[in-house]
Each structure stands twice: as structure tokens, then as C-alpha cells.
C-alpha positions, 0 to 999 in steps of 0.5 A: 500500500505504501508503494502505491501511495508513494507512486500517487504522491510522486505523480501529483507532485510532478503534475503540480510542478509541470503546472507551475512551470507552464504557468510561469512560462506563460507569464514570462512569455507575456511579460517578454512580449509586453515589454517588447511592445512597450520598449521596456515599459512595465507589463500592463495590467490588462496583459497580466490579467489576461495571462492569469485568467487563461491559467485559471480557466486552464486549471478549471477545465483540467478538472472537467470531463465531458461525457457523450452518448449517455442516454437521457431519461425522463426522471434521471438521476444524473449522478447515479448514471455517472457513478455507474460509468465511473464504477465500471472504470474502477473509480469512485471520485467526488464530482458534480455533473450537469447536462449541457444544452437544450433538451431534444427528443432524439439526441442525448445532451452531453454531460460536464462532470467536474471533479475535485482534481485534475489528476482524477480527471486524467486517471478516468480519461486514461481508463475510459477506453475500457468503456467500449468493452461493456455493452451498457456503455458501448456508446458512451465516450469520455473526453477532456473539456476543451475550449472553443479554440482547442475544439476547432484545432482538434476538429481541423487536425482530425479532418486533415488526418481523414484526408490523408487516410483517404488519399493513401 
């Protein structure tokens, strides 16, 4: 049990270190670009606020998981449905879940699940490929919560790969 605990602590420490390093790098890049544009003047408050906001949004989104294809029922208990998915993956995290968008008869709305930690979200995402082996969750897909820019970038890179696959 101790070795598992040490492993988890090591992973958490590494992730925190990487997050801090990336945040400092983003801040440093903003300072350098701002200073280059201001000919050595101090960093503007707007630039600093923008960088801090981006880091906060990125951290918040790293704790989120998007669930697609989870059937929507009339009087559903969403937390129970998500718990079933997580139990199938061998995880029991604390979370909050909400369906997104307007209700339509023919389409199950996606679910945003907010976990307590980004490490928990990453663990679940890694295990999510096991869902396709369960009949109950064959059409349920888990994904990281992405910004609009990240979704557009992912969509275009997927289309490029599709184009390359068709031409070969």
C-alpha cells in the first residue's frame, strides 16, 4: 500500500510542478512580449490579467470531463448514471455533473462532470477506453473539456488526418 501511495504522491507532485512551470512560462512569455511592445515599459495590467485568467480557466477545465452518448431519461438521476460509468472504470471520485444544452427528443445532451482534481480527471480519461468493452456503455465516450479554440484545432487536425487516410 505504501508503494502505491508513494507512486500517487510522486505523480501529483510532478503534475503540480509541470503546472507551475507552464504557468510561469506563460507569464514570462507575456511579460517578454509586453515589454517588447512597450520598449521596456512595465507589463500592463490588462496583459497580466489576461495571462492569469487563461491559467485559471486552464486549471478549471483540467478538472472537467465531458461525457457523450449517455442516454437521457425522463426522471434521471444524473449522478447515479455517472457513478455507474465511473464504477465500471474502477473509480469512485467526488464530482458534480450537469447536462449541457437544450433538451431534444432524439439526441442525448452531453454531460460536464467536474471533479475535485485534475489528476482524477486524467486517471478516468486514461481508463475510459475500457468503456467500449461493456455493452451498457458501448456508446458512451469520455473526453477532456476543451475550449472553443482547442475544439476547432482538434476538429481541423482530425479532418486533415481523414484526408490523408483517404488519399493513401
